[in-house]
C-alpha positions as a printed NumPy array, in Angstrom:
array([[ 80.193, 121.007, 111.871],
       [ 79.335, 117.321, 111.462],
       [ 77.058, 115.563, 113.933],
       [ 78.643, 113.366, 116.589],
       [ 78.013, 109.688, 115.816],
       [ 77.595, 106.842, 118.301],
       [ 78.898, 103.259, 118.191],
       [ 79.675, 100.615, 120.765],
       [ 83.332, 100.189, 119.738],
       [ 85.808, 102.376, 117.862],
       [ 88.903, 100.67 , 116.416],
       [ 91.77 , 103.038, 115.629],
       [ 94.14 , 101.638, 113.023],
       [ 93.713,  99.076, 110.248],
       [ 96.96 ,  97.161, 110.38 ],
       [ 97.177,  93.532, 111.486],
       [ 95.942,  94.232, 115.017],
       [ 93.089,  96.492, 113.962],
       [ 91.8  ,  94.157, 111.26 ],
       [ 92.013,  91.177, 113.608],
       [ 89.959,  93.121, 116.156],
       [ 87.385,  94.101, 113.527],
       [ 87.105,  90.481, 112.403],
       [ 86.344,  89.311, 115.938],
       [ 83.858,  92.136, 116.444],
       [ 82.06 ,  90.938, 113.308],
       [ 82.071,  87.357, 114.595],
       [ 80.443,  88.568, 117.793],
       [ 77.591,  90.267, 115.989],
       [ 78.736,  93.88 , 115.959],
       [ 77.71 ,  95.525, 112.697],
       [ 80.086,  97.938, 110.913],
       [ 79.056, 101.611, 111.11 ],
       [ 76.432, 100.767, 113.745],
       [ 78.091,  98.531, 116.331],
       [ 81.682,  99.433, 115.505],
       [ 83.772, 101.561, 113.194],
       [ 87.393, 101.22 , 112.047],
       [ 89.278, 104.487, 111.504],
       [ 92.582, 104.453, 109.618],
       [ 94.734, 107.433, 108.721],
       [ 96.644, 105.666, 105.937],
       [ 95.612, 106.394, 102.348],
       [ 94.977, 102.749, 101.421],
       [ 94.875,  99.23 , 102.902],
       [ 98.105,  97.665, 104.124],
       [ 98.822,  99.211, 107.501],
       [102.471, 100.173, 107.941],
       [103.442,  97.601, 105.316],
       [102.367,  99.962, 102.532],
       [105.243, 102.307, 103.459],
       [108.011,  99.681, 103.325],
       [110.799, 100.168, 100.831],
       [110.463,  98.398,  97.448],
       [113.565,  96.255,  97.926],
       [111.967,  94.592, 100.963],
       [110.399,  91.778,  98.974],
       [107.966,  89.324, 100.5  ],
       [110.608,  86.608, 100.431],
       [112.752,  88.661, 102.841],
       [109.953,  89.012, 105.372],
       [110.121,  86.537, 108.243],
       [107.287,  85.816, 110.623],
       [104.361,  87.24 , 108.638],
       [101.266,  85.51 , 110.02 ],
       [ 97.943,  85.37 , 108.185],
       [ 94.966,  87.285, 109.529],
       [ 92.213,  85.227, 111.198],
       [ 89.761,  83.653, 108.809],
       [ 91.778,  84.087, 105.599],
       [ 95.162,  82.62 , 104.75 ],
       [ 97.77 ,  84.529, 102.765],
       [ 98.788,  81.987, 100.155],
       [100.697,  81.836,  96.877],
       [102.424,  85.175,  97.442],
       [105.263,  85.876,  95.   ],
       [108.451,  86.057,  97.113],
       [110.033,  88.434,  94.567],
       [107.192,  90.944,  94.814],
       [107.577,  93.944,  97.195],
       [106.048,  93.16 , 100.58 ],
       [104.16 ,  96.462, 100.459],
       [102.262,  95.232,  97.402],
       [101.68 ,  91.689,  98.683],
       [100.396,  92.702, 102.101],
       [ 98.506,  95.71 , 100.784],
       [ 96.571,  93.557,  98.318],
       [ 95.946,  90.922, 101.012],
       [ 94.627,  93.465, 103.531],
       [ 92.428,  95.032, 100.853],
       [ 90.939,  91.637,  99.992],
       [ 90.446,  90.902, 103.689],
       [ 88.609,  94.161, 104.384],
       [ 86.242,  93.57 , 101.463],
       [ 85.66 ,  89.873, 102.182],
       [ 84.547,  90.511, 105.762],
       [ 82.834,  93.837, 104.972],
       [ 84.833,  95.753, 107.583],
       [ 84.143,  99.147, 105.949],
       [ 87.354, 100.831, 107.074],
       [ 87.085, 104.612, 106.927],
       [ 90.174, 106.304, 105.499],
       [ 92.018, 108.539, 105.484],
       [ 90.835, 109.662, 108.924],
       [ 93.204, 111.202, 111.472],
       [ 92.316, 110.667, 115.135],
       [ 93.453, 113.762, 117.018],
       [ 92.283, 112.981, 120.565],
       [ 90.339, 110.53 , 122.709],
       [ 88.675, 112.212, 125.665],
       [ 87.081, 110.677, 128.753],
       [ 83.33 , 110.709, 129.172],
       [ 81.294, 109.26 , 131.992],
       [ 82.714, 106.528, 134.189],
       [ 81.549, 102.903, 134.167],
       [ 80.563, 100.588, 131.292],
       [ 77.881, 103.006, 130.033],
       [ 80.169, 106.023, 130.11 ],
       [ 81.21 , 107.087, 126.634],
       [ 84.575, 108.124, 125.311],
       [ 84.747, 110.877, 122.71 ],
       [ 86.955, 110.219, 119.701],
       [ 87.845, 113.432, 117.861],
       [ 88.874, 112.992, 114.231],
       [ 89.469, 114.85 , 110.99 ],
       [ 86.104, 113.478, 109.835],
       [ 84.033, 114.528, 112.823],
       [ 83.587, 113.053, 116.295],
       [ 82.434, 109.679, 117.554],
       [ 81.31 , 108.589, 120.984],
       [ 81.937, 105.018, 121.997],
       [ 81.506, 102.661, 124.922],
       [ 84.858, 100.963, 124.267],
       [ 88.007, 101.674, 122.311],
       [ 90.508,  99.357, 120.631],
       [ 93.727, 101.212, 119.893],
       [ 95.771,  99.556, 117.135],
       [ 97.943, 102.443, 115.964],
       [101.274, 100.605, 115.999],
       [104.585, 102.46 , 115.872],
       [105.33 , 103.48 , 112.275],
       [104.224, 107.079, 112.825],
       [106.717, 107.609, 115.651],
       [110.242, 106.911, 114.399],
       [112.764, 107.243, 117.214],
       [115.637, 109.673, 116.563],
       [118.328, 109.586, 119.266],
       [120.064, 112.847, 120.074],
       [123.86 , 113.154, 120.065],
       [126.158, 116.147, 120.501],
       [126.885, 117.917, 117.226],
       [123.979, 116.31 , 115.391],
       [122.756, 119.629, 114.018],
       [126.19 , 120.437, 112.556],
       [126.378, 117.422, 110.241],
       [126.656, 118.594, 106.625],
       [125.557, 115.305, 105.089],
       [122.163, 113.653, 105.04 ],
       [120.426, 112.075, 108.02 ],
       [117.44 , 109.789, 107.552],
       [115.495, 107.19 , 109.489],
       [114.346, 103.712, 108.48 ],
       [110.897, 105.248, 107.963],
       [112.391, 107.292, 105.09 ],
       [114.491, 104.519, 103.57 ],
       [113.55 , 103.98 ,  99.914],
       [116.146, 101.42 ,  98.823],
       [119.914, 100.948,  98.454],
       [120.427, 102.736,  95.118],
       [120.208, 106.185,  96.691],
       [123.442, 105.469,  98.615],
       [125.563, 104.808,  95.544],
       [129.076, 106.175,  96.071],
       [128.262, 107.467,  99.568],
       [130.026, 106.811, 102.857],
       [127.245, 105.591, 105.138],
       [127.063, 105.154, 108.913],
       [124.207, 102.83 , 109.897],
       [123.06 , 103.153, 113.518],
       [121.091, 100.311, 115.102],
       [121.461,  96.637, 115.938],
       [118.012,  95.348, 115.065],
       [116.632,  93.622, 112.008],
       [116.257,  96.857, 110.026],
       [119.845,  97.916, 110.651],
       [121.299,  94.632, 109.438],
       [118.948,  94.528, 106.443],
       [119.913,  98.063, 105.432],
       [123.622,  97.29 , 105.713],
       [123.445,  94.116, 103.673],
       [121.426,  95.887, 100.974],
       [123.362,  99.092, 100.577],
       [126.929,  97.804, 101.065],
       [127.313,  96.831,  97.364],
       [126.326, 100.38 ,  96.363],
       [128.032, 102.513,  99.006],
       [131.624, 103.722,  98.903],
       [132.003, 102.604, 102.532],
       [129.792, 101.49 , 105.407],
       [130.206, 101.681, 109.168],
       [127.914,  99.895, 111.594],
       [127.476, 101.228, 115.136],
       [125.208,  99.977, 117.93 ],
       [124.724, 100.825, 121.6  ],
       [125.038,  97.188, 122.633],
       [126.821,  94.29 , 120.949],
       [124.33 ,  92.494, 118.679],
       [123.166,  89.048, 119.729],
       [122.838,  86.491, 116.944],
       [120.69 ,  83.441, 117.548],
       [121.698,  80.043, 116.167],
       [119.202,  77.328, 115.345],
       [115.397,  77.261, 115.329],
       [113.378,  79.51 , 117.594],
       [110.916,  77.195, 119.295],
       [107.629,  77.862, 121.045],
       [109.167,  77.73 , 124.504],
       [111.778,  80.357, 123.635],
       [109.104,  82.475, 121.998],
       [106.889,  82.366, 125.07 ],
       [109.832,  83.294, 127.281],
       [110.675,  86.292, 125.08 ],
       [107.092,  87.542, 125.017],
       [106.894,  87.103, 128.811],
       [109.848,  89.463, 129.247],
       [108.142,  92.147, 127.155],
       [104.83 ,  91.505, 128.916],
       [106.418,  92.026, 132.329],
       [107.516,  95.521, 131.332],
       [104.047,  96.636, 130.257],
       [102.542,  95.158, 133.413],
       [104.854,  97.492, 135.324],
       [103.89 , 100.504, 133.213],
       [107.296, 100.733, 131.55 ],
       [107.913, 101.606, 127.9  ],
       [107.758,  98.271, 126.048],
       [110.826,  96.805, 124.409],
       [110.558,  95.113, 121.053],
       [110.326,  91.331, 121.   ],
       [113.446,  91.13 , 118.802],
       [115.411,  92.984, 121.476],
       [115.055,  89.948, 123.723],
       [115.12 ,  87.199, 121.093],
       [118.244,  88.258, 119.194],
       [118.758,  88.176, 115.436],
       [118.483,  84.905, 113.511],
       [121.856,  83.8  , 112.151],
       [120.752,  83.057, 108.581],
       [122.872,  82.713, 105.437],
       [122.725,  86.436, 104.613],
       [123.881,  87.391, 108.107],
       [126.711,  84.846, 107.961],
       [127.923,  86.299, 104.661],
       [127.768,  89.786, 106.125],
       [129.857,  88.712, 109.094],
       [132.359,  86.89 , 106.919],
       [132.923,  89.724, 104.453],
       [133.115,  92.406, 107.144],
       [129.932,  94.302, 106.324],
       [128.551,  93.428, 109.764],
       [131.68 ,  94.551, 111.606],
       [130.066,  96.291, 114.533],
       [131.589,  99.279, 116.339],
       [130.407, 100.737, 119.648],
       [128.233, 103.838, 119.586],
       [130.079, 107.036, 118.693],
       [130.217, 109.894, 121.2  ],
       [129.539, 112.845, 118.937],
       [128.669, 113.891, 115.417],
       [130.882, 116.303, 113.519],
       [130.192, 118.277, 110.338],
       [132.013, 115.567, 108.359],
       [131.173, 112.357, 110.233],
       [131.282, 110.804, 113.705],
       [133.874, 110.628, 116.499],
       [134.647, 108.568, 119.588],
       [136.23 , 109.817, 122.792],
       [139.29 , 107.623, 122.199],
       [140.174, 109.658, 119.106],
       [138.736, 107.414, 116.42 ],
       [136.705, 109.116, 113.726],
       [134.846, 108.116, 110.555],
       [134.003, 110.455, 107.716],
       [130.487, 110.082, 106.366],
       [128.088, 111.485, 103.792],
       [125.011, 109.831, 105.305],
       [123.853, 108.741, 108.755],
       [121.033, 106.201, 108.574],
       [119.216, 105.857, 111.893],
       [117.801, 102.313, 112.104],
       [116.861, 103.019, 115.695],
       [113.333, 101.74 , 115.81 ],
       [109.979, 103.239, 116.648],
       [107.868, 104.11 , 119.656],
       [104.17 , 103.443, 120.172],
       [101.986, 106.11 , 118.52 ],
       [ 99.756, 107.004, 121.465],
       [ 99.7  , 110.801, 121.642],
       [ 95.985, 110.908, 120.834],
       [ 95.311, 109.016, 124.091],
       [ 96.993, 111.688, 126.235],
       [ 93.694, 113.198, 127.516],
       [ 92.89 , 109.848, 129.139],
       [ 95.999, 110.079, 131.363],
       [ 96.867, 106.415, 130.964],
       [100.65 , 106.721, 131.169],
       [102.451, 105.513, 134.266],
       [105.508, 107.191, 135.833],
       [107.646, 104.651, 133.939],
       [106.522, 106.175, 130.657],
       [104.362, 103.303, 129.422],
       [100.732, 102.282, 129.776],
       [100.134,  99.493, 132.255],
       [ 97.983,  96.787, 130.718],
       [ 96.509,  93.461, 131.794],
       [ 96.149,  91.313, 128.716],
       [ 95.167,  94.101, 126.319],
       [ 93.149,  96.205, 128.765],
       [ 94.48 ,  99.504, 130.095],
       [ 94.477,  99.145, 133.88 ],
       [ 93.622, 102.826, 134.325],
       [ 90.513, 102.599, 132.098],
       [ 88.875,  99.231, 131.297],
       [ 87.094, 100.775, 128.299],
       [ 90.425, 101.076, 126.494],
       [ 92.343,  98.185, 124.936],
       [ 95.754,  98.335, 123.3  ],
       [ 96.456,  95.723, 120.64 ],
       [ 99.735,  95.401, 118.789],
       [101.372,  97.016, 121.833],
       [104.237,  95.49 , 123.792],
       [103.978,  91.684, 123.847],
       [101.399,  91.66 , 121.02 ],
       [103.601,  93.692, 118.633],
       [103.962,  90.865, 116.129],
       [101.621,  89.551, 113.466],
       [100.638,  86.423, 115.405],
       [100.53 ,  88.402, 118.666],
       [ 98.274,  91.01 , 117.081],
       [ 95.822,  88.303, 115.989],
       [ 95.566,  86.932, 119.504],
       [ 95.332,  90.399, 121.019],
       [ 92.412,  91.314, 118.769],
       [ 90.5  ,  88.254, 119.9  ],
       [ 91.319,  88.88 , 123.563],
       [ 90.307,  92.543, 123.399],
       [ 86.933,  91.745, 121.852],
       [ 86.285,  89.026, 124.424],
       [ 86.887,  91.532, 127.246],
       [ 84.797,  94.231, 125.569],
       [ 81.843,  91.87 , 125.17 ],
       [ 81.991,  91.24 , 128.91 ],
       [ 82.384,  94.928, 129.711],
       [ 79.407,  95.991, 127.614],
       [ 77.326,  93.219, 129.131],
       [ 78.03 ,  94.636, 132.576],
       [ 80.342,  91.872, 133.789],
       [ 82.977,  92.986, 136.306],
       [ 86.505,  93.154, 134.935],
       [ 88.556,  90.33 , 136.377],
       [ 92.352,  90.057, 136.382],
       [ 93.877,  88.078, 133.529],
       [ 95.172,  85.36 , 135.854],
       [ 91.705,  84.85 , 137.32 ],
       [ 90.142,  84.521, 133.875],
       [ 92.703,  81.929, 132.82 ],
       [ 91.855,  79.804, 135.851],
       [ 88.201,  79.65 , 134.837],
       [ 87.295,  76.586, 132.804],
       [ 85.065,  78.432, 130.363],
       [ 83.52 ,  81.836, 129.999],
       [ 80.084,  82.28 , 131.527],
       [ 77.486,  82.538, 128.805],
       [ 76.222,  86.096, 128.534],
       [ 72.549,  86.886, 128.387],
       [ 70.988,  89.302, 125.94 ],
       [ 71.63 ,  92.571, 127.764],
       [ 71.565,  95.173, 125.061],
       [ 74.295,  93.523, 122.973],
       [ 73.932,  92.104, 119.476],
       [ 72.511,  88.565, 119.751],
       [ 75.687,  86.898, 118.431],
       [ 77.744,  88.669, 121.072],
       [ 76.608,  86.073, 123.589],
       [ 78.885,  83.513, 121.931],
       [ 82.421,  84.382, 122.973],
       [ 85.19 ,  83.392, 120.534]])
């Protein structure tokens, strides 16, 4: 049995949000392995990007934002995004000496004593850690969402989720039903249509396509809608669910040639396909569920953070039920630029918490002209300089 180790901050996850958090911890004087540790269950650098299908090249990725302190430049748009981002994250980890430990599975986070000096226990496949604060950056990739429909277990063909999608060639000559109106669903359809014998697109709601540029004001409004849900303790919606899909050239071609001819959600699944209550039916060999993901938070269950609405209520990045716990890359920060900002915000709050400052509401902090300079109260010296 390995000895329990102590640090000030444990970061769970080494995707965009986790690496951003580790970077800001470093900037504030926390030393890796002593002041903080980053635990990642993936086999190599790259976060969830390393599991993306090979046909998702970097040129098809929209909205990838560089990590703080190091730009991602000169990336080959024809190279798989998994390779581009994986190499970039690897270089980032080494450049800032973040010392990510992997593969390490976090099985549970358990409450310790109350107050800023009370420690949480982080149970892992590589022994336990105790920590004064926790940054959870586990994302969603490990929790693909599979809707349930009558007859689903009788289907004689293949069912798979976006998380298992390996590329369009495997659908050659197959009749494919793609379920889902988000970016993944449309990307899958446009890719596999030239290979498949037939495709059918079904969504719960009519897709919303967005014309023109998506400015800062619209972006802030979209994030505010997602933020309002998490403030109420509801399960967060994705940002794209409120922004709509960009009407680019590929989408226009798909609409024009009928590939993106959307049908309403079917009512049941049969052994040979899908059916609607009005008598329509489609025969299928494959059902591809492009139905998104849910936040991977099961390891936090012992902390009892969930609200009756099913989500975790947060202020900024801080869990309202336990100020020692921060969620980054969750809800409104579930984007690459949002994850960067969330990492910085979480570290700023943790510095205050460990220094013994009372936790103030987000709105109150924003109204303050500048953060009060912290004295040396048991923190690393550089932690007095807030980012």
